[in-house]
C-alpha positions in Angstrom: -0.3 -26.3 228.3 2.8 -27.6 229.4 3.2 -31.5 230.1 4.5 -32.2 233.2 5.6 -35.8 234.5 4.7 -37.0 238.0 8.0 -37.7 239.5 7.0 -40.4 242.2 6.4 -42.8 238.9 10.0 -42.8 238.0 10.3 -45.1 241.2 7.5 -47.6 239.7 8.9 -51.1 240.1 6.6 -52.9 237.1 7.7 -56.0 237.9 6.6 -56.3 241.7 3.4 -56.6 242.8 2.2 -53.3 244.1 0.0 -53.0 247.3 -3.0 -55.3 246.5 -6.1 -54.1 248.2 -9.7 -56.4 247.8 -11.5 -55.8 244.6 -14.7 -55.2 247.1 -17.2 -56.8 245.9 -18.3 -60.6 244.4 -18.7 -60.0 241.0 -14.9 -59.0 240.2 -16.3 -55.5 239.1 -14.4 -53.1 241.8 -14.5 -49.4 241.7 -11.7 -46.8 241.9 -11.6 -43.2 241.4 -9.6 -41.5 239.2 -7.1 -38.6 239.6 -9.7 -35.7 238.3 -12.4 -37.6 241.0 -14.8 -40.1 238.8 -15.0 -43.4 239.5 -14.5 -46.1 237.3 -15.4 -50.4 237.0 -12.4 -52.4 236.5 -12.7 -55.8 235.5 -10.6 -58.0 238.0 -9.0 -61.3 237.0 -6.6 -63.3 239.3 -3.1 -64.7 238.5 0.1 -63.8 236.8 0.7 -61.1 233.4 3.3 -61.1 231.7 4.2 -58.4 228.6 7.1 -56.3 227.0 8.1 -54.4 224.6 8.2 -50.3 224.1 9.9 -48.3 226.4 8.3 -45.2 225.5 5.0 -46.5 227.4 6.6 -47.8 230.1 5.7 -44.9 232.6 2.4 -45.4 231.6 2.6 -49.2 231.9 3.4 -48.3 235.3 0.4 -46.0 236.0 -2.3 -48.5 234.6 -0.6 -51.3 236.3 -0.3 -50.1 239.8 -4.0 -48.7 239.6 -5.1 -52.0 238.4 -3.4 -53.8 241.1 -4.3 -51.9 244.4 -8.1 -52.4 242.7 -7.7 -56.0 241.8 -6.1 -58.8 244.6 -3.9 -61.6 243.6 -2.6 -60.3 240.3 0.6 -59.8 239.4 1.5 -57.9 236.5 5.3 -58.0 234.8 6.3 -55.3 232.0 9.7 -55.0 230.9 10.5 -52.0 228.6 12.6 -54.3 226.1 12.0 -51.9 223.5 9.7 -52.4 220.5 11.3 -55.1 218.2 11.9 -56.9 221.3 8.3 -57.0 222.4 7.1 -58.0 219.1 9.6 -61.6 218.8 8.4 -62.2 222.2 4.6 -62.3 221.8 5.7 -64.1 218.3 7.8 -66.5 220.4 5.2 -66.8 222.9 6.6 -65.2 225.9 4.5 -62.2 226.1 1.1 -62.0 226.9 0.8 -59.0 224.9 3.7 -56.7 223.3 3.8 -52.9 223.2 4.9 -51.2 220.2 5.6 -47.7 218.8 4.6 -49.0 215.3 1.9 -51.2 214.1 3.0 -54.9 213.0 4.8 -54.8 209.8 3.4 -56.7 206.6 6.0 -59.4 207.1 5.1 -59.6 211.2 1.7 -59.8 211.2 1.5 -63.3 210.2 3.7 -64.7 212.8 1.9 -62.7 215.6 -1.7 -64.2 213.7 -0.2 -67.6 214.2 -0.2 -66.9 217.8 -3.6 -66.6 217.9 -6.3 -69.4 217.7 -8.9 -68.9 215.7 -8.2 -65.4 215.4 -5.7 -62.3 214.9 -3.0 -60.3 216.0 -4.6 -57.1 216.8 -3.2 -53.2 216.7 -4.4 -51.1 219.3 -3.3 -47.7 220.2 -3.6 -46.9 223.9 -0.6 -44.4 224.5 -0.1 -41.0 222.3 3.3 -40.4 222.7 4.4 -37.1 221.0 8.5 -37.1 220.2 10.3 -34.4 221.5 13.1 -32.9 219.7 15.5 -32.6 222.4 19.0 -30.9 222.4 21.9 -29.5 224.7 23.9 -26.7 223.5 25.4 -24.1 226.3 24.3 -21.0 225.7 21.4 -22.3 223.1 18.1 -21.9 224.1 14.8 -21.8 222.6 15.4 -23.7 219.6 13.3 -24.6 216.6 13.9 -26.4 213.7 12.5 -27.2 210.1 12.1 -30.7 209.1 15.0 -30.1 206.5 17.1 -29.0 209.1 16.5 -31.9 211.2 17.0 -34.8 208.3 20.5 -32.9 207.4 21.6 -33.2 211.2 20.8 -37.0 211.6 22.0 -37.7 208.4 25.6 -36.4 209.0 25.1 -33.2 206.3 25.1 -30.6 209.1 27.9 -30.9 211.7 28.6 -27.7 213.4 25.5 -25.6 215.9 26.6 -22.9 214.3 25.4 -24.0 210.7 23.5 -21.7 208.1 20.7 -23.8 207.7 20.3 -24.0 211.9 21.0 -20.4 211.7 18.0 -19.6 209.3 15.9 -21.5 211.3 16.9 -19.4 214.8 18.0 -15.8 213.2 18.2 -14.6 217.0 20.0 -17.6 218.9 23.0 -17.6 219.9 25.2 -20.6 218.3 28.2 -21.9 219.1 30.4 -23.6 216.4 30.3 -26.6 218.8 30.3 -30.2 216.8 26.7 -32.0 216.8 26.5 -34.8 218.2 23.5 -36.3 216.8 22.3 -39.1 219.1 20.0 -41.9 218.1 18.7 -45.2 219.6 21.2 -48.1 219.4 18.5 -50.9 219.8 15.4 -51.4 217.1 13.0 -49.1 218.7 9.5 -47.6 217.3 10.5 -44.5 218.2 13.0 -44.6 215.8 10.5 -46.0 213.4 8.2 -43.3 214.2 10.9 -40.6 213.9 12.7 -41.6 210.5 9.4 -41.9 209.0 8.6 -38.5 209.5 11.8 -37.5 208.4 11.2 -39.3 204.8 8.0 -38.1 204.6 8.6 -34.6 205.5 12.4 -34.1 204.1 12.8 -36.6 201.6 15.4 -34.6 199.4 17.5 -34.5 202.6 16.4 -38.0 204.5 17.4 -41.0 202.0 17.5 -43.5 204.9 13.8 -44.8 204.6 12.0 -45.5 207.7 12.9 -48.5 210.1 13.0 -49.4 213.5 17.0 -49.7 213.5 19.0 -46.5 212.5 20.2 -46.5 209.6 22.0 -43.1 208.7 26.2 -43.1 209.2 27.6 -41.3 212.2 25.6 -40.0 215.1 25.7 -41.6 218.6 23.9 -44.8 219.6 22.0 -44.9 223.0 20.3 -47.7 224.4 16.5 -47.6 225.0 14.9 -44.4 225.9 16.3 -43.6 229.4 19.9 -43.9 227.7 19.1 -41.6 224.8 17.8 -39.1 227.4 20.8 -39.2 230.0 23.3 -39.0 227.1 21.8 -35.8 226.1 21.6 -34.7 229.4 25.3 -34.9 230.3 26.8 -34.0 226.8 26.9 -30.8 225.2 26.5 -30.3 221.4 24.1 -33.1 221.6 20.5 -33.5 220.0 18.0 -36.5 219.9 14.4 -37.6 219.7 12.8 -39.1 222.6 9.1 -39.8 224.0 8.1 -36.7 225.9 7.7 -38.5 229.2 11.6 -38.9 229.4 12.4 -35.3 228.4 10.2 -34.1 231.0 12.0 -36.5 233.4 15.2 -35.6 232.6 14.7 -31.8 232.1 15.7 -31.4 228.2 15.3 -28.9 226.4 12.3 -29.0 223.9 12.7 -27.5 220.5 9.6 -26.0 218.8 9.4 -27.7 215.2 7.6 -26.5 212.0 4.7 -28.4 210.7 3.0 -28.8 207.3 1.0 -25.1 207.8 4.5 -24.1 208.1 4.4 -22.9 211.7 6.8 -23.6 214.2 4.9 -25.0 217.1 5.6 -25.9 221.0 4.8 -29.9 221.9 1.7 -29.9 224.0 -0.7 -31.9 225.0 -3.6 -29.7 222.6 -0.7 -29.6 219.5 -0.1 -33.5 220.0 -3.9 -34.0 220.0 -4.6 -32.1 216.9 -2.2 -34.6 214.9 -3.9 -37.8 216.2 -7.2 -36.4 216.2 -6.3 -36.4 212.1 -5.3 -39.7 211.5 -6.6 -42.7 209.7 -7.8 -45.7 210.6 -5.8 -48.5 208.2 -6.7 -51.7 209.9 -10.2 -53.6 209.5 -12.4 -54.4 212.0 -10.8 -54.4 215.7 -7.2 -53.7 213.8 -6.6 -50.2 214.8 -3.5 -49.3 212.9 -3.3 -45.7 212.2 -2.0 -43.6 209.5 -0.1 -40.3 211.1 0.0 -37.2 208.8 3.4 -35.8 209.6 3.0 -33.2 207.0 -0.2 -32.0 208.9 -1.3 -28.6 208.2 -3.8 -28.3 211.3 -3.4 -24.6 213.1 -1.6 -25.2 215.9 -0.4 -29.3 215.6 2.8 -30.4 216.7 3.9 -33.3 214.0 5.9 -35.8 215.6 3.5 -37.8 217.5 3.7 -41.5 217.8 1.0 -44.1 218.8 2.4 -47.5 220.9 0.1 -50.0 220.1 -0.6 -53.1 222.3 -0.7 -56.3 220.0 -2.7 -58.9 221.7 -4.7 -61.6 220.2 -8.2 -61.0 219.1 -9.0 -64.6 220.0 -7.3 -67.3 221.5 -6.1 -66.3 224.8 -5.3 -68.6 227.1 -8.8 -69.0 229.9 -6.8 -67.3 232.6 -5.0 -64.7 230.5 -8.3 -63.4 228.9 -9.3 -62.0 232.0 -6.0 -60.1 233.0 -5.5 -58.9 229.6 -9.0 -57.5 229.2 -8.9 -56.0 232.9 -5.9 -54.4 232.5 -6.0 -52.9 228.9 -10.0 -52.1 229.7 -8.7 -49.9 232.3 -5.9 -48.4 230.2 -8.3 -47.9 227.4 -10.9 -46.3 229.9 -11.5 -42.4 230.3 -10.2 -42.8 233.8 -7.0 -44.5 232.4 -6.1 -42.1 230.1 -6.4 -38.8 231.8 -4.3 -40.3 234.3 -1.6 -40.2 231.5 -1.3 -36.1 231.3 0.8 -35.7 234.5 3.3 -38.3 233.2 4.4 -36.4 229.9 1.8 -38.3 227.5 -1.3 -36.8 225.3 -4.4 -38.5 226.0 -6.4 -40.6 223.1 -8.9 -38.1 221.5 -12.2 -39.1 222.5 -13.0 -40.7 218.9 -10.1 -42.9 218.7 -10.5 -44.1 222.5 -14.0 -45.4 222.0 -13.0 -47.8 219.7 -9.9 -49.1 221.2 -12.4 -49.4 224.5 -14.6 -51.9 222.0 -12.1 -53.5 220.7 -10.6 -54.9 224.1 -14.3 -55.9 225.1 -14.3 -58.0 222.2 -11.2 -60.0 223.2 -12.1 -63.8 223.8 
């Protein structure tokens, strides 16, 4: 199944108060209708919620905010797609009620975040499955596919021409020009970069010696700010290749490459192929901390290996009394079957049910 992105979402202003409607009951438990026609209850709060972080989940958050505000009068929810690193720092600084990050809190960040949660801890709750597409713009070249080693050599600057033997070996039937390769990376700290470099480090260690990090470490290449900037650069520049969360690739009409998984298959990126990788992920956190370890070397047949989970970083306890109902209401809707299903048309893969129910339980436990 090819994922399609609903074009109207691109016009949403995340910080605007979108067409509000009354909750419709005195107990603040209205019902709404999902895209699939099923109704789901939403816990409504009142007031203003401020959050920021991952730009990869911008379109998902826009959809959830719109749905929540339509069901719950008196709410203003602002989400700024400032990037994962900035979001975590805002949470630690106390200027964000929760943060979105494309990687879980690092060991050195966890105690700083915990300190903001009186009597509790900062939880990592996977909420958005964002398959990372390898996108390219090469005149005359279509249906390209790459092994992990070839991708590592390209982004490390070891392969510099599109007709390099390594690329030809992966694409024996493609018409490859001698054009110079422009490998585009995020110029800002990014959870997408953290996941992509982790993928390279885990699958092509011999060719990728720069480890994993939110900030790009390899020399050379071309930097672009945030997911929008990466997609725009690839769209407008011949000879480029990059990594970007799928909804941006879909929205910009970029060509997406097949990627070889641990089973030796060149796999197309679909909701189903991405879901197979997430379903095989392991939980590393304790209790309601749902930090996940993704197997980028998955040997699952038909699995697309480059997948990230965007986490909502939120306090298990210690939320301000006026913020708690809003956080639980919005994130409860996001973790619901309805909220997850509404993401499919935006270029995301819904959480596997085994993961979704754990996230839903964790949100209900916030206090």
